Residue frames as qw, qx, qy, qz and C-alpha x, y, z in Angstrom:
[[0.804, 0.019, 0.159, 0.573, 2.05, 179.97, 250.04],
 [0.119, -0.849, 0.063, 0.511, 4.30, 182.95, 249.65],
 [0.433, -0.121, 0.609, 0.653, 5.81, 181.83, 246.36],
 [0.416, 0.763, 0.231, -0.438, 4.71, 184.22, 243.60],
 [0.736, 0.493, 0.297, 0.357, 5.32, 184.42, 239.86],
 [0.261, -0.728, 0.217, 0.596, 8.25, 186.57, 238.90],
 [0.664, 0.745, -0.051, -0.041, 8.99, 187.85, 235.39],
 [0.874, -0.037, 0.077, 0.478, 12.40, 186.39, 234.39],
 [0.383, 0.658, -0.005, 0.648, 13.47, 189.94, 233.26],
 [0.372, -0.853, 0.077, -0.357, 13.31, 191.07, 236.91],
 [0.900, -0.342, 0.017, 0.271, 15.99, 188.63, 238.03],
 [0.064, 0.930, -0.361, -0.023, 19.44, 190.10, 238.45],
 [0.906, 0.163, -0.266, 0.286, 22.86, 188.58, 237.92],
 [0.539, -0.803, 0.129, 0.218, 25.53, 189.00, 240.50],
 [0.112, 0.813, -0.534, -0.203, 29.23, 189.62, 239.70],
 [0.371, -0.287, 0.879, 0.080, 29.71, 185.84, 239.74],
 [0.317, 0.061, -0.710, -0.627, 26.91, 185.33, 237.21],
 [0.041, -0.303, -0.923, 0.235, 24.52, 183.71, 239.72],
 [0.229, -0.545, -0.469, -0.657, 20.86, 184.71, 239.41],
 [0.099, -0.163, -0.645, 0.740, 19.40, 186.62, 242.35],
 [0.004, -0.699, -0.715, -0.012, 15.81, 187.54, 243.27],
 [0.117, 0.616, 0.131, 0.768, 14.60, 191.10, 242.79],
 [0.057, -0.193, 0.495, -0.845, 14.08, 193.49, 245.72],
 [0.625, -0.132, 0.240, -0.731, 11.21, 192.51, 248.08],
 [0.955, 0.061, -0.232, -0.177, 11.73, 188.82, 247.15],
 [0.329, -0.640, 0.691, -0.064, 14.12, 186.35, 248.75],
 [0.560, 0.309, -0.739, -0.211, 15.52, 183.01, 247.71],
 [0.896, -0.319, 0.118, -0.286, 14.22, 179.78, 249.34],
 [0.924, -0.230, 0.242, 0.186, 16.99, 177.53, 250.61],
 [0.328, -0.653, 0.424, 0.535, 19.68, 179.60, 248.97],
 [0.599, 0.300, 0.638, 0.381, 18.77, 178.41, 245.41],
 [0.003, -0.513, 0.174, 0.841, 19.04, 180.86, 242.56],
 [0.046, 0.203, 0.756, 0.620, 16.27, 180.14, 240.06],
 [0.309, -0.272, -0.224, -0.883, 12.92, 181.58, 239.29],
 [0.663, -0.391, -0.589, -0.246, 10.90, 178.92, 241.17],
 [0.629, -0.306, -0.541, 0.467, 12.63, 179.61, 244.45],
 [0.050, 0.232, -0.125, 0.963, 12.04, 183.40, 244.77],
 [0.258, -0.624, -0.736, 0.053, 9.42, 184.25, 247.38],
 [0.074, -0.785, -0.064, -0.612, 7.93, 187.54, 248.46],
 [0.171, 0.212, -0.634, 0.724, 9.22, 188.83, 251.81],
 [0.367, -0.511, -0.777, 0.002, 6.73, 187.94, 254.55],
 [0.283, -0.843, -0.136, -0.436, 4.82, 190.35, 256.71],
 [0.688, -0.713, 0.083, 0.101, 6.94, 191.56, 259.68],
 [0.690, -0.232, 0.364, 0.582, 10.04, 191.49, 257.47],
 [0.376, 0.878, -0.066, -0.289, 11.59, 193.59, 254.68],
 [0.741, -0.079, 0.440, 0.502, 14.08, 193.07, 251.94],
 [0.245, 0.871, -0.080, -0.418, 15.48, 196.00, 249.91],
 [0.040, 0.633, -0.687, -0.354, 18.15, 193.91, 248.18],
 [0.878, 0.218, -0.287, -0.316, 16.47, 190.63, 247.40],
 [0.025, -0.564, 0.796, -0.217, 18.92, 188.97, 249.74],
 [0.483, -0.015, -0.875, -0.031, 18.86, 185.35, 250.79],
 [0.349, -0.415, -0.730, 0.417, 17.76, 186.34, 254.26],
 [0.123, -0.720, -0.259, -0.632, 15.18, 189.03, 254.60],
 [0.191, 0.129, -0.595, 0.770, 15.44, 191.05, 257.84],
 [0.239, -0.654, -0.705, 0.136, 12.85, 191.26, 260.56],
 [0.055, -0.828, -0.108, -0.547, 11.47, 194.71, 261.24],
 [0.351, 0.146, -0.591, 0.712, 13.36, 196.14, 264.25],
 [0.215, -0.608, -0.627, 0.436, 11.68, 197.13, 267.53],
 [0.037, 0.570, 0.110, -0.813, 9.77, 200.40, 267.03],
 [0.353, 0.316, -0.499, -0.725, 8.65, 199.36, 263.50],
 [0.626, 0.193, 0.706, -0.269, 6.14, 197.03, 261.96],
 [0.232, 0.280, -0.603, -0.710, 5.10, 195.74, 258.59],
 [0.673, 0.172, 0.546, -0.469, 1.62, 194.22, 257.98],
 [0.753, 0.574, -0.049, -0.318, 2.13, 193.51, 254.26],
 [0.849, -0.072, 0.395, 0.342, 4.25, 191.06, 252.31],
 [0.630, 0.471, 0.294, 0.542, 6.84, 192.07, 249.69],
 [0.076, -0.994, -0.066, -0.028, 7.99, 195.33, 251.30],
 [0.618, 0.475, -0.261, 0.569, 11.35, 197.12, 251.03],
 [0.098, 0.329, -0.489, 0.802, 11.06, 198.79, 254.48],
 [0.287, -0.475, -0.786, 0.270, 9.19, 198.83, 257.77],
 [0.147, -0.758, -0.285, -0.567, 6.77, 201.39, 259.14],
 [0.142, 0.198, -0.562, 0.790, 7.69, 203.45, 262.21],
 [0.226, -0.577, -0.755, 0.213, 5.22, 203.20, 265.08],
 [0.028, -0.737, -0.244, -0.630, 3.05, 206.34, 265.28],
 [0.081, -0.300, 0.478, -0.821, 2.98, 208.71, 268.27],
 [0.677, -0.182, 0.242, -0.671, 0.79, 207.17, 270.92],
 [0.984, 0.099, -0.068, -0.133, 1.83, 203.63, 269.79],
 [0.218, -0.673, 0.705, 0.051, 4.86, 201.39, 270.23],
 [0.918, 0.211, -0.305, -0.143, 6.27, 198.13, 268.93],
 [0.506, -0.710, 0.474, -0.125, 8.23, 196.09, 271.50],
 [0.767, -0.173, 0.597, 0.158, 9.38, 193.14, 269.46],
 [0.001, 0.409, -0.658, -0.632, 11.16, 192.39, 266.21],
 [0.058, -0.088, -0.896, -0.432, 9.15, 191.16, 263.23],
 [0.252, 0.408, 0.611, -0.629, 5.89, 192.76, 264.34],
 [0.179, 0.436, 0.743, 0.475, 2.85, 192.92, 262.10],
 [0.207, -0.837, -0.378, -0.338, 1.03, 195.69, 264.02],
 [0.159, 0.341, -0.422, 0.825, 1.75, 198.55, 266.42],
 [0.384, -0.544, -0.724, 0.179, 0.16, 198.65, 269.87],
 [0.129, -0.832, -0.095, -0.532, -1.46, 201.71, 271.50],
 [0.130, 0.316, -0.633, 0.695, 0.13, 203.04, 274.66],
 [0.428, -0.446, -0.786, 0.017, -1.89, 201.48, 277.49],
 [0.350, -0.868, -0.145, -0.321, -3.65, 203.49, 280.21],
 [0.661, -0.708, 0.079, 0.235, -1.12, 204.95, 282.63],
 [0.587, -0.221, 0.409, 0.662, 1.39, 205.68, 279.86],
 [0.411, 0.855, 0.049, -0.311, 2.05, 207.74, 276.73],
 [0.707, 0.018, 0.392, 0.588, 4.34, 207.80, 273.68],
 [0.057, 0.874, 0.064, -0.478, 5.45, 211.22, 272.55],
 [0.071, 0.646, -0.560, -0.514, 7.45, 210.27, 269.48],
 [0.870, 0.351, -0.176, -0.300, 7.43, 208.03, 266.41],
 [0.646, 0.427, -0.618, 0.135, 9.33, 204.74, 266.37],
 [0.412, -0.548, 0.546, -0.482, 8.98, 203.91, 270.07],
 [0.510, 0.109, -0.852, -0.029, 9.75, 200.40, 271.33],
 [0.360, -0.407, -0.770, 0.334, 8.05, 200.92, 274.67],
 [0.152, -0.844, -0.303, -0.416, 5.64, 203.40, 276.28],
 [0.169, 0.321, -0.459, 0.811, 6.69, 206.01, 278.88],
 [0.354, -0.530, -0.745, 0.195, 4.93, 205.69, 282.26],
 [0.164, -0.855, -0.148, -0.470, 3.04, 208.60, 283.72],
 [0.160, 0.445, -0.582, 0.661, 4.94, 210.19, 286.67],
 [0.298, -0.296, -0.821, 0.387, 4.14, 209.08, 290.19],
 [0.063, 0.445, 0.424, -0.786, 1.01, 210.81, 291.53],
 [0.415, 0.373, -0.247, -0.792, -0.58, 210.94, 288.09],
 [0.552, 0.178, 0.815, -0.007, -2.80, 208.62, 286.02],
 [0.295, 0.321, -0.459, -0.774, -4.07, 208.33, 282.48],
 [0.661, 0.146, 0.637, -0.369, -7.24, 206.37, 281.74],
 [0.675, 0.634, -0.052, -0.374, -6.86, 206.42, 277.94],
 [0.824, 0.072, 0.435, 0.356, -5.24, 204.23, 275.31],
 [0.596, 0.511, 0.313, 0.534, -2.90, 205.81, 272.73],
 [0.190, -0.956, -0.076, 0.210, -1.89, 208.97, 274.59],
 [0.686, 0.556, 0.018, 0.468, 0.73, 211.07, 273.01],
 [0.176, 0.645, -0.247, 0.701, 1.91, 213.53, 275.66],
 [0.346, -0.081, -0.719, 0.597, 2.80, 213.71, 279.33],
 [0.253, -0.089, 0.142, -0.953, 0.13, 216.40, 279.69],
 [0.696, -0.173, -0.468, -0.517, -2.47, 213.64, 279.28],
 [0.536, -0.162, -0.738, 0.376, -1.29, 212.22, 282.65],
 [0.337, -0.721, -0.166, -0.582, -3.68, 213.71, 285.18],
 [0.015, -0.384, 0.676, -0.629, -3.05, 214.46, 288.84],
 [0.399, -0.336, -0.852, 0.035, -4.65, 211.95, 291.19],
 [0.345, -0.697, -0.121, -0.617, -7.36, 213.68, 293.15],
 [0.190, 0.211, -0.726, 0.626, -6.68, 214.12, 296.87]]
């Protein structure tokens, strides 16, 4: 279960006087009491304690619960879907030369790359003739 104990002093009051969950927690079923706050699940983030935590966008991931942000994919890695828990290494025949990629770049025609997690086009080798 993702429901965790929350200190009542961490709850906030909105301008209408309704109780809201603290950052990294969200409210189950739109209720606004202590028992219905849950930590944001892996693959999601919530910096405002909103009713609806957001999925991590493509190019980012989050393996842990209760986080306020997502982690950018490292060079040599990519994240192709929303709500990801992990980043994937660039497969052989490709590379990723920047952080936050949502897909790998293919090696140019006439080249190959036998390695996972390559970070630069220079790692694409000419095909022997």
